[in-house]
Structure formats: structure tokens, C-alpha cells
SEPA-210389 format. One record per residue (C-alpha): y, z, x. Coordinates in pm, 1 decimal, m for minus. Layout:
+----------+----------+----------+
:       c2 :       c3 :       c1 :
+----------+----------+----------+
:        Y :        Z :        X :
...
+----------+----------+----------+
END
This chain:
+----------+----------+----------+
:       c2 :       c3 :       c1 :
+----------+----------+----------+
:   9024.7 :   7292.9 :  10449.7 :
:   8705.7 :   7318.9 :  10245.9 :
:   8755.0 :   7755.7 :  10166.6 :
:   9038.7 :   7966.7 :  10149.7 :
:   8939.1 :   8328.0 :  10063.9 :
:   9160.8 :   8656.9 :   9990.4 :
:   8986.5 :   8999.9 :  10022.6 :
:   9179.5 :   9311.3 :   9945.2 :
:   9067.0 :   9707.9 :  10020.7 :
:   9000.1 :   9733.9 :   9627.3 :
:   8911.3 :   9453.2 :   9403.6 :
:   9158.7 :   9157.0 :   9443.9 :
:   9273.1 :   9222.0 :   9110.9 :
:   9549.6 :   9441.0 :   9139.6 :
:   9722.2 :   9502.3 :   9463.3 :
:  10091.1 :   9736.0 :   9484.2 :
:  10352.3 :   9559.4 :   9667.0 :
:  10457.0 :   9794.1 :   9962.9 :
:  10162.6 :   9971.6 :   9990.5 :
:   9825.3 :   9724.5 :  10000.7 :
:   9749.7 :   9459.5 :  10272.4 :
:   9561.5 :   9093.3 :  10150.2 :
:   9314.4 :   9010.5 :  10393.9 :
:   9340.3 :   8620.4 :  10394.6 :
:   8984.0 :   8394.0 :  10545.4 :
:   8975.5 :   8011.1 :  10590.5 :
:   8712.3 :   7782.0 :  10711.8 :
:   8712.4 :   7414.5 :  10756.4 :
:   9050.9 :   7452.4 :  10905.2 :
:   9132.0 :   7134.3 :  11235.3 :
:   9255.9 :   7274.8 :  11535.1 :
:   9576.6 :   7070.8 :  11631.9 :
:   9745.3 :   7102.9 :  11963.0 :
:  10021.8 :   7328.5 :  11930.1 :
:   9915.5 :   7353.2 :  11572.1 :
:   9959.6 :   7657.5 :  11354.5 :
:   9853.4 :   7792.8 :  10998.9 :
:  10111.6 :   7906.3 :  10743.3 :
:  10020.1 :   8158.7 :  10458.1 :
:  10220.4 :   8138.1 :  10160.6 :
:  10203.3 :   8315.4 :   9785.6 :
:  10183.9 :   8094.3 :   9516.1 :
:  10270.1 :   8192.1 :   9140.5 :
:   9947.4 :   8125.7 :   8909.6 :
:   9974.8 :   7833.2 :   8654.5 :
:  10032.0 :   8112.1 :   8377.9 :
:  10351.6 :   8285.1 :   8563.2 :
:  10514.5 :   7914.4 :   8571.7 :
:  10507.1 :   7796.5 :   8254.5 :
:  10782.6 :   7898.3 :   8088.8 :
:  11003.6 :   7954.0 :   8380.9 :
:  11141.8 :   7565.6 :   8471.7 :
:  11279.4 :   7716.0 :   8810.5 :
:  10964.7 :   7773.9 :   8932.0 :
:  10812.1 :   7438.3 :   8885.5 :
:  10522.6 :   7297.3 :   9063.9 :
:  10664.5 :   6989.2 :   9317.8 :
:  10430.8 :   6748.1 :   9544.0 :
:  10640.9 :   6789.8 :   9847.8 :
:  10554.2 :   7129.2 :  10036.2 :
:  10909.6 :   7211.4 :  10124.0 :
:  11035.5 :   7177.4 :   9752.2 :
:  10731.6 :   7348.5 :   9587.1 :
:  10906.7 :   7673.4 :   9422.9 :
:  10584.7 :   7769.7 :   9280.1 :
:  10508.1 :   7887.9 :   9614.5 :
:  10821.0 :   8065.9 :   9713.9 :
:  10785.1 :   8450.9 :   9587.3 :
:  11038.6 :   8693.6 :   9731.7 :
:  11343.8 :   8778.0 :   9613.6 :
:  11503.7 :   8680.8 :   9912.4 :
:  11346.7 :   8347.4 :   9898.0 :
:  11054.5 :   8303.4 :  10183.0 :
:  10896.9 :   7991.2 :  10230.3 :
:  10588.3 :   8162.4 :  10395.4 :
:  10445.3 :   8480.0 :  10370.6 :
:  10272.1 :   8458.6 :  10722.3 :
:  10390.5 :   8203.2 :  10988.5 :
:  10254.5 :   8067.5 :  11318.8 :
:   9911.7 :   8200.6 :  11203.9 :
:   9655.9 :   8116.1 :  11492.9 :
:   9344.0 :   7960.6 :  11388.7 :
:   9077.0 :   8150.0 :  11539.6 :
:   8982.8 :   8407.0 :  11424.1 :
:   8975.7 :   8277.6 :  11090.2 :
:   9083.8 :   8586.2 :  10896.4 :
:   9425.7 :   8708.1 :  10895.1 :
:   9600.0 :   9066.6 :  10777.1 :
:   9923.3 :   9088.2 :  10575.5 :
:  10102.6 :   9378.4 :  10456.3 :
:  10215.5 :   9295.1 :  10138.1 :
:  10616.8 :   9360.1 :  10137.4 :
:  10824.8 :   9565.2 :   9864.6 :
:  11033.0 :   9251.2 :   9742.5 :
:  10744.5 :   9090.9 :   9593.2 :
:  10806.1 :   9035.0 :   9265.5 :
:  10583.3 :   9182.8 :   9020.6 :
:  10307.6 :   8887.1 :   8895.6 :
:  10016.1 :   8687.3 :   8954.0 :
:   9932.1 :   8515.9 :   9248.2 :
:   9711.0 :   8286.9 :   9458.4 :
:   9706.0 :   8194.7 :   9793.8 :
:   9788.7 :   7927.8 :  10003.3 :
:   9697.3 :   7833.0 :  10359.9 :
:   9874.3 :   7518.7 :  10499.7 :
:   9775.4 :   7367.2 :  10838.4 :
:  10071.3 :   7243.5 :  11001.6 :
:  10088.9 :   6986.7 :  11306.9 :
:  10469.3 :   6952.8 :  11481.4 :
:  10413.3 :   6570.7 :  11512.1 :
:  10262.9 :   6487.5 :  11200.5 :
:  10383.5 :   6825.0 :  10970.3 :
:  10109.3 :   6954.6 :  10732.3 :
:   9778.4 :   6829.2 :  10744.6 :
:   9530.7 :   7011.2 :  10545.0 :
:   9572.5 :   7255.1 :  10276.5 :
:   9336.8 :   7508.8 :  10108.1 :
:   9388.4 :   7730.9 :   9802.2 :
:   9216.7 :   8030.0 :   9662.0 :
:   9096.0 :   7995.1 :   9297.4 :
:   9090.3 :   8355.5 :   9245.6 :
:   9422.2 :   8513.9 :   9071.5 :
:   9529.8 :   8835.8 :   9177.0 :
:   9810.6 :   9049.5 :   9039.0 :
:  10072.6 :   9211.9 :   9254.2 :
:  10275.4 :   9515.3 :   9138.0 :
:  10547.7 :   9714.6 :   9209.4 :
:  10525.7 :  10014.6 :   9439.4 :
:  10661.0 :  10372.5 :   9297.3 :
:  10855.6 :  10509.0 :   9571.8 :
:  10965.6 :  10796.0 :   9363.7 :
:  10772.8 :  11109.6 :   9390.8 :
:  10718.7 :  11339.0 :   9079.8 :
:  10814.0 :  11624.8 :   9283.1 :
:  11143.1 :  11428.8 :   9339.7 :
:  11191.7 :  11366.4 :   8987.6 :
:  11193.1 :  11757.5 :   8910.7 :
:  11433.5 :  11821.2 :   9190.6 :
:  11674.4 :  11551.4 :   9039.5 :
:  11636.9 :  11705.6 :   8721.1 :
:  11730.5 :  12053.9 :   8812.2 :
:  12046.4 :  11958.1 :   9015.6 :
:  12174.1 :  11725.1 :   8701.5 :
:  12109.3 :  12009.9 :   8489.6 :
:  12284.5 :  12246.0 :   8715.2 :
:  12596.1 :  12003.0 :   8804.7 :
:  12645.6 :  11988.1 :   8459.3 :
:  12633.3 :  12384.8 :   8380.3 :
:  12848.5 :  12394.1 :   8703.8 :
:  13134.3 :  12164.2 :   8577.4 :
:  13132.3 :  12295.5 :   8258.6 :
:  13170.0 :  12644.5 :   8379.6 :
:  13428.6 :  12528.0 :   8633.7 :
:  13628.0 :  12365.3 :   8357.4 :
:  13635.0 :  12666.6 :   8127.1 :
:  13751.8 :  12897.5 :   8383.9 :
:  14012.3 :  12632.5 :   8463.0 :
:  14101.5 :  12638.4 :   8125.2 :
:  14136.6 :  12998.9 :   8082.3 :
:  14392.5 :  13011.2 :   8436.1 :
:  14587.1 :  12776.6 :   8265.4 :
:  14627.5 :  12963.2 :   7926.5 :
:  14687.1 :  13240.1 :   8081.6 :
:  14965.0 :  13089.2 :   8332.2 :
:  15106.9 :  12947.1 :   8026.6 :
:  15110.5 :  13316.8 :   7835.7 :
:  15331.9 :  13435.9 :   8142.7 :
:  15610.2 :  13137.6 :   8086.9 :
:  15639.8 :  13253.7 :   7697.9 :
+----------+----------+----------+
END
């Protein structure tokens, strides 16, 4: 493949997992009978320097640099059709916050992977904050209320026990 480009709704520098989509486009893919494209996210070289478990390996199936999810997934999208030469991907929530590039692989059932292309621009995926501020306030109130109610219940129970103990003296 001659060219792989990633496009985001906003600048491709910061993407939020679970909320944003990534548009990947390519050129120069040779269409094969029964073939398809596979799209992978690969850790940027800066993300694998101190992490030996993310090592780059020449064999595509063994390349840990391009297995990116918490539950390891070999690809972000599989069986992608050749045409149109663009594909929208919703970034799942379980993508680790890190710096990534996109890799597009052309596969043929008879001969395996025949072509590949990778973006030169790296982008960062951040985590999706699923905790709205109104929920934080509600949780804070309920925690404080439960502490007050628990303390009041303990004090009332203690008073009843002291009254019962005084009746037996």
C-alpha cells in the first residue's frame, strides 16, 4: 500500500476511547479474490521503549506492538472491504491510554498478508471519563448521609443497651 491516513473529527492528536471515531483511509491496496483488509492500532515506538512485552517482531501474528486492548485483540477491524478506500472505527473503551499509529494489512486467504501500510503520524488515546460531576455530588451526599445515619443508629442502640443493662442492676 502506498498511503495510509488517519482522520479524526478533531485534530488527530488526542482521541477519547469510547467516545471518538477514527476514519482510516488508504490507497494502493491490490484487491485479491476473497481478500480483505485488517486495521490495527500499533503502539508508537516511544511507547515500547521500556516495555519488552510490547516488542516489535517481523511476523505479523507475533508482533506485540500491534495488540492494543486490555483483552488482547489482534485487530481493531477485520474483513474491511477494499472499496470505498475509507473506514470509520469507533474506538472502544478498553483501549489503553497511550500513543498509537494505524496499520492496514491486505490479506489473501491463499497467501496470507500480501501488503501493509502504516501512518507516519502518531496520536494519543485518552481514557473516557464516564463519571459526570452530578453523580460525584450525589455520591458524596450519600456517603456523608450514610456515615451520619450509621453513627446515629449506633448511638441509639448503645443508649438502649445501657437502659436495658441499668434495669437489671
